[in-house]
C-alpha positions in Angstrom: 53.5 77.5 44.4 53.8 81.2 44.7 55.0 82.7 48.0 55.2 86.3 48.9 57.2 88.3 51.5 55.7 91.7 52.4 57.6 94.3 54.5 55.9 96.9 56.7 57.5 99.7 54.6 55.4 98.6 51.6 57.8 96.5 49.6 56.5 93.1 48.5 58.6 90.3 47.0 57.1 87.4 45.1 58.9 84.1 44.7 58.6 80.4 44.8 57.4 78.5 47.9 59.4 75.8 49.5 58.9 74.2 52.9 55.6 74.6 54.7 52.5 76.4 53.5 50.6 79.1 55.4 51.2 82.6 56.8 53.7 83.8 59.3 54.8 87.1 60.7 58.1 88.3 62.2 60.9 90.7 62.2 62.8 90.5 58.9 66.6 90.2 59.3 69.5 89.3 57.0 72.4 87.0 57.7 75.7 87.3 55.7 77.1 83.9 56.5 78.3 81.8 53.5 77.6 78.5 55.1 76.0 77.2 58.3 72.4 77.6 57.4 71.5 74.5 59.5 73.0 76.1 62.6 71.3 79.4 61.8 67.7 78.1 61.4 68.0 76.0 64.6 69.5 78.8 66.7 66.7 79.7 69.2 67.9 83.4 69.0 66.0 83.7 65.7 62.7 83.0 67.4 60.1 85.5 66.0 62.3 86.4 63.0 62.1 85.8 59.2 65.7 85.2 58.2 67.1 86.2 54.8 70.3 84.7 53.7 72.4 87.1 51.5 74.6 84.3 50.1 72.9 83.3 46.8 72.8 79.5 47.1 71.4 77.9 50.3 70.6 74.2 50.8 73.2 72.7 48.5 74.6 70.3 51.2 71.3 69.3 52.7 70.7 68.9 56.4 71.8 66.6 59.2 70.9 66.5 62.9 74.6 66.6 64.0 74.8 70.3 63.0 71.7 71.5 64.7 72.0 74.0 67.6 68.6 73.0 69.2 66.1 70.3 68.7 64.1 72.2 66.1 64.0 75.5 64.1 62.5 78.4 66.0 62.4 81.1 63.2 59.2 82.4 61.6 60.4 82.1 57.9 63.4 81.4 55.7 64.3 83.5 52.6 66.9 82.4 50.0 67.7 83.3 46.4 68.4 79.9 45.0 67.4 76.6 46.5 69.2 73.5 45.0 66.7 70.7 44.7 69.2 67.9 44.8 71.6 68.5 47.8 74.9 66.6 47.7 76.8 65.8 50.9 77.8 62.5 52.4 76.7 63.7 55.9 73.2 64.8 54.7 70.2 62.9 55.9 67.7 64.9 54.0 67.0 68.1 52.0 66.4 71.5 53.4 62.9 71.7 51.9 61.9 68.4 53.5 63.2 69.6 56.9 61.2 72.8 56.8 58.0 71.0 55.8 58.5 68.6 58.8 58.9 71.5 61.2 56.2 73.8 59.6 58.6 76.6 58.5 57.6 78.6 55.5 60.4 79.2 52.9 60.6 81.5 49.9 63.2 81.3 47.0 63.8 82.9 43.7 63.8 86.5 45.0 66.6 89.2 45.2 67.8 88.6 48.8 70.4 91.3 48.5 67.7 93.9 47.6 66.0 93.0 50.9 69.3 93.4 52.8 69.9 96.8 51.2 66.5 98.0 52.2 67.0 96.8 55.8 70.5 98.4 56.0 69.2 101.8 54.8 65.8 101.8 56.6 66.4 99.7 59.6 64.8 96.4 60.8 61.3 95.9 59.6 58.4 93.6 60.4 57.2 91.3 57.7 54.7 88.7 56.6 55.6 85.6 54.6 52.6 83.7 53.0 51.5 81.1 50.5 47.9 81.9 51.2 47.3 85.7 50.8 47.3 87.2 47.3 46.3 90.7 48.3 49.6 92.6 48.7 48.0 95.5 50.5 46.6 93.1 53.1 50.0 91.6 53.6 51.5 95.0 54.2 48.8 95.8 56.7 49.4 92.5 58.6 53.2 93.3 58.7 52.5 96.8 60.2 50.3 95.2 62.9 52.8 92.5 63.8 54.2 92.6 67.3 57.4 94.7 67.8 60.6 93.1 68.9 61.0 95.8 71.5 59.4 94.7 74.7 59.1 91.1 73.6 60.1 88.4 76.0 60.7 85.6 73.5 63.2 83.8 75.8 60.2 82.3 77.7 59.1 80.7 74.4 62.4 78.8 73.8 63.9 78.4 77.3 64.3 75.1 79.2 61.6 74.2 81.6 63.5 71.6 83.5 67.0 71.1 84.9 69.3 68.6 83.1 72.9 67.5 82.8 74.9 68.0 79.6 77.7 65.7 78.6 78.0 65.9 74.8 81.4 67.2 73.7 82.6 68.8 70.4 82.5 66.6 67.4 86.1 67.3 66.4 89.3 67.0 68.5 90.5 70.3 70.1 93.8 71.5 71.4 92.5 71.5 75.0 95.1 70.4 77.5 92.3 69.4 80.0 91.4 65.7 80.2 87.6 65.8 79.5 87.2 62.5 81.3 88.0 64.2 84.5 85.5 66.8 85.6 87.5 69.7 86.9 84.7 72.2 87.7 81.0 72.6 87.8 79.2 75.2 85.7 75.5 76.0 85.8 74.3 77.2 82.4 71.1 79.3 82.4 69.1 78.4 79.2 67.2 81.3 77.6 67.6 79.5 74.3 71.2 78.4 74.6 73.0 76.9 71.6 74.2 73.4 71.9 77.7 74.3 70.9 78.2 76.6 73.9 77.5 73.6 76.1 79.7 71.3 74.0 82.7 73.7 74.6 82.2 73.6 78.3 82.0 69.8 78.3 85.1 69.7 76.0 87.0 71.6 78.6 86.2 69.1 81.3 83.3 70.9 83.0 80.4 69.2 84.7 77.5 71.1 83.1 74.1 71.6 84.6 71.6 73.3 82.4 68.9 75.2 84.3 65.8 77.1 83.2 66.1 80.9 83.3 63.4 81.2 86.0 65.3 79.0 88.5 65.6 80.5 91.9 68.9 81.9 93.3 68.5 79.4 96.2 68.4 76.5 93.8 71.5 77.7 91.9 73.4 78.0 95.2 72.2 74.6 96.2 73.8 73.2 93.1 77.1 74.7 94.4 78.5 75.7 91.0 82.1 76.9 90.6 80.9 79.2 87.8 77.7 80.3 86.0 77.2 80.8 82.2 74.3 82.8 80.8 73.7 82.0 77.2 72.1 83.5 74.2 68.4 83.8 73.4 65.8 85.8 71.4 63.9 89.1 71.9 64.4 92.2 74.0 66.8 91.6 76.9 65.0 94.2 79.1 61.8 92.1 78.9 63.4 89.1 80.6 62.9 90.6 84.1 62.9 87.4 86.2 66.4 86.4 84.9 67.8 89.9 85.3 66.7 89.8 88.9 68.3 86.4 89.4 71.6 87.6 87.9 71.6 90.7 90.1 71.2 88.5 93.2 73.9 86.0 92.1 76.5 88.6 90.9 79.6 88.3 93.0 79.0 84.7 94.2 81.1 82.9 91.6 82.6 83.9 88.2 79.9 84.5 85.6 80.2 84.4 81.8 77.5 86.1 79.6 77.1 85.4 75.9 74.9 87.5 73.6 71.6 87.9 75.5 73.4 86.9 78.6 75.9 89.8 78.0 72.9 92.2 77.7 71.0 90.8 80.8 74.2 91.0 83.0 74.6 94.6 81.9 71.0 95.3 82.9 71.5 93.4 86.2 74.3 95.8 87.0 72.1 98.8 86.3 73.2 99.6 82.7 70.9 100.1 79.7 70.3 98.4 76.4 68.9 99.7 73.1 67.6 98.4 69.8 70.1 98.4 67.0 69.1 99.8 63.6 69.3 96.5 61.8 71.3 94.3 64.1 74.4 92.1 63.6 73.8 88.7 61.9 76.7 86.9 60.2 80.0 85.1 60.6 82.4 87.9 59.5 82.1 90.8 62.0 85.4 92.4 63.2 85.8 93.0 66.9 88.7 94.7 68.8 89.8 92.9 71.9 91.1 95.9 73.7 93.2 94.2 76.5 95.0 92.1 73.9 95.1 94.8 71.2 93.9 92.2 68.7 91.3 92.1 66.0 89.1 89.0 66.0 86.6 88.0 63.3 83.4 86.8 65.0 80.0 85.2 64.6 77.1 87.4 65.7 73.4 87.3 66.0 71.7 90.1 67.9 69.3 93.0 67.5 70.0 94.8 70.8 73.2 96.3 72.3 74.4 97.6 75.6 74.7 101.4 76.0 78.4 102.2 76.6 78.0 105.2 78.8 75.6 103.5 81.2 77.9 100.5 81.4 80.9 102.5 82.4 78.7 104.3 84.9 78.2 101.1 86.9 81.9 100.3 87.2 82.3 97.9 84.3 85.2 98.0 81.8 84.5 97.6 78.1 86.8 95.0 76.7 85.5 94.4 73.2 84.4 96.9 70.5 82.6 96.3 67.2 84.8 97.8 64.5 81.9 98.4 62.1 79.7 100.6 64.4 81.7 100.9 67.7 79.0 99.2 69.7 79.9 97.3 72.9 81.0 93.7 72.3 82.1 92.7 75.8 82.9 93.9 79.3 84.2 92.8 82.6 83.2 93.8 86.1 86.0 92.8 88.4 84.1 93.4 91.7 81.2 91.2 90.6 83.5 88.6 88.8 81.6 89.1 85.5 83.0 88.7 82.0 80.8 88.9 78.9 80.9 88.9 75.1 78.2 90.1 72.7 79.5 87.8 69.9 79.3 84.0 69.7 82.7 82.5 70.7 81.2 79.0 70.0 80.8 80.0 66.3 78.7 77.3 64.7 78.6 78.7 62.2 81.5 81.1 61.8 85.2 81.6 62.5 87.0 80.2 65.7 88.9 83.4 66.6 87.0 83.8 69.8 87.0 80.2 71.1 89.6 81.3 73.7 86.7 82.9 75.7 85.6 79.5 77.0 89.2 78.4 78.0 89.8 81.7 79.8 86.5 81.4 81.7 87.1 77.8 82.7 90.7 78.6 83.8 89.3 81.4 86.0 86.7 79.1 87.4 89.0 76.1 87.9 91.9 78.1 89.3 89.8 80.7 91.1 91.6 83.4 89.2 90.2 86.9 89.5 88.2 88.1 86.5 90.3 91.0 85.2 91.3 92.4 81.9 94.5 90.3 82.1 92.3 87.3 81.6 91.6 88.3 78.0 95.2 88.8 76.9 
């Protein structure tokens, strides 16, 4: 079956359908990761986006539920160049196409994915339509131009937890942690705006009692839980639109150490009074270089975000920038010593991606467990 992808700038790509049938709209982004497509399409941060994989062959090792980062995919469409029809992997429980059909996600293959990436890099992020139903290309371009903008979109409310729950699952592979995970050493409340499972696994691996709470939880309820630390995880959409959670973080700042990751990093900056802005085409991949300034060390990181924190406004509220993206000099992390806040824009849990930044969890848990002040020395 023919499937088409139309961009709001007028480009239309025609390929072969796989997965579900129908029509879907979303912001078209590209991801440069070589592996980890399962983790990518189950990452709630991709809600409202049509994800294009630049690596040419996707789906060759099938799918299995152990590698998912949420219970189901949240993306609006999936774009690949070549789809192997007979996946081979001893861990696979099914094929990628079967999984997308089951979860009603439209896929398109046999198109030049790197051409899409080049256009997005040169012209910026674009809205798009993916369809197996519409043959009129002009109509598809019109629908793409009428699609909702990512700016101002509160997509976190579409993927966030609605109830409070305890998390106990640890990492699947042994780690070098010196902490006995059987002995709970501290209590961390994780605010779920679409948090990836591997973030929670890292906390459990380090011996934390982990309570996952919805992002609209009251400050009173968080204090009633008596956490030793708070983690604010990733999620989709415009951080400035998640007003309820920003107000919550502003009220909780200074109570206990807080770690923000990705969307959490952005919302904590907004809670302090800083500003965020939309990046030209965002950072999506597993090979982005970041400078850890306190340690004077370059780390290769996994990233997935379309917004960034404005550096000047951040320094204006008393925060210290600790991490810088070496590709475009955007802010990748900061600390605020008075409010006991540390954040990173990248994904220290990887999944997929390199493990250079996994130390972030250990440093945070050390600060929480030992009641160590959150300063730049923590990152060395």
